[in-house]
C-alpha positions as CSV (number, residue, x, y, z in Angstrom):
1,M,98.8,-145.2,-4.7
2,S,101.6,-144.8,-2.7
3,Q,102.2,-143.3,0.5
4,I,104.4,-140.2,1.0
5,P,107.7,-141.2,3.4
6,P,107.6,-139.4,6.8
7,P,110.0,-136.6,7.0
8,R,113.4,-137.2,8.3
9,R,114.5,-136.1,11.8
10,R,116.9,-134.0,12.3
11,R,116.9,-133.7,16.2
12,A,120.9,-134.4,15.9
13,L,121.4,-132.0,13.7
14,G,120.1,-129.6,15.9
15,C,121.5,-130.5,18.8
16,G,124.9,-130.6,17.2
17,I,124.7,-127.1,15.3
18,A,123.2,-125.6,19.1
19,A,126.5,-127.6,20.8
20,T,128.8,-126.1,18.2
21,A,127.4,-122.6,18.5
22,V,127.4,-122.5,22.3
23,A,130.9,-124.0,22.3
24,L,131.8,-121.1,19.9
25,V,130.4,-118.5,22.2
26,G,132.8,-120.1,24.8
27,I,135.7,-119.8,22.7
28,V,135.7,-116.5,20.9
29,P,136.1,-114.4,24.0
30,T,139.5,-116.5,25.6
31,A,140.9,-116.1,21.7
32,I,140.5,-112.8,21.7
33,V,141.7,-112.1,25.1
34,F,144.8,-114.3,24.0
35,V,145.3,-112.4,21.2
36,L,145.3,-108.8,22.8
37,A,147.7,-110.0,25.7
38,S,150.2,-111.3,23.4
39,A,149.9,-108.9,20.3
40,M,148.9,-105.4,21.7
41,D,149.6,-105.4,26.0
42,P,150.4,-108.1,28.5
43,N,148.5,-106.6,31.0
44,Y,145.2,-107.4,29.2
45,G,146.0,-111.0,30.7
46,W,143.7,-110.2,33.8
47,L,140.9,-110.8,31.4
48,L,141.3,-114.5,31.6
49,F,140.2,-114.3,35.0
50,I,136.8,-113.5,33.6
51,T,136.6,-115.8,30.3
52,L,138.2,-118.9,31.5
53,P,134.8,-119.4,33.8
54,I,132.6,-118.2,31.2
55,A,134.2,-120.8,28.6
56,V,133.8,-123.7,31.4
57,F,130.5,-123.2,31.6
58,F,129.7,-122.9,28.0
59,G,132.0,-125.9,27.2
60,S,130.1,-127.8,29.7
61,V,127.0,-126.9,28.4
62,A,128.3,-127.4,25.0
63,L,129.3,-131.2,26.0
64,V,126.0,-132.1,27.2
65,L,124.2,-130.9,24.0
66,G,126.8,-132.8,22.2
67,V,126.0,-136.3,24.0
68,I,122.5,-135.6,23.7
69,G,122.9,-135.0,19.8
70,I,124.6,-138.4,19.9
71,A,121.7,-140.0,21.2
72,F,119.6,-138.6,18.9
73,A,121.6,-139.5,16.2
74,L,121.6,-143.0,17.6
75,T,118.2,-143.4,17.7
76,D,117.1,-141.7,14.3
77,R,120.4,-143.2,12.4
78,G,121.4,-139.9,11.1
79,G,124.3,-137.9,10.9
80,Y,127.2,-137.5,13.8
81,A,129.4,-134.8,12.5
82,W,127.9,-131.7,14.2
83,P,127.5,-133.6,17.5
84,I,130.8,-134.9,17.7
85,V,132.3,-131.4,16.6
86,G,130.5,-129.6,19.6
87,I,131.5,-132.4,22.0
88,A,135.5,-131.6,20.7
89,L,135.0,-128.2,21.0
90,G,133.3,-128.6,24.7
91,A,136.0,-130.8,25.8
92,A,138.6,-128.6,24.5
93,Q,137.2,-125.6,26.8
94,L,137.3,-127.9,29.9
95,I,140.9,-128.6,29.3
96,P,142.2,-125.3,30.9
97,A,140.1,-125.5,33.6
98,A,141.3,-128.9,34.3
99,A,144.9,-128.2,33.9
100,L,144.5,-125.2,36.3
101,L,142.6,-127.3,39.0
102,T,145.1,-130.0,39.2
103,G,148.2,-128.0,38.9
């Protein structure tokens, strides 16, 4: 009789998908404001003062979740794709804030 192999751990996949979802929650409002400001009326641009801090918060949370997902992927010898996507999207949200703060 042979033993059943233990189930594969999917912690990295879960953290990576969570990081991507959290990053998208931060990206979508900012993208909507950009579309509204460019297509409808330039007066919608003031909404960026509301959406940029939200994007920075969700981007940093996504970055942390992505790094945790990479750590889990290293220990589980699993897939790296979703955590890397979460890290990339989280870092992309932090770039406008860094540009705004550094001038």
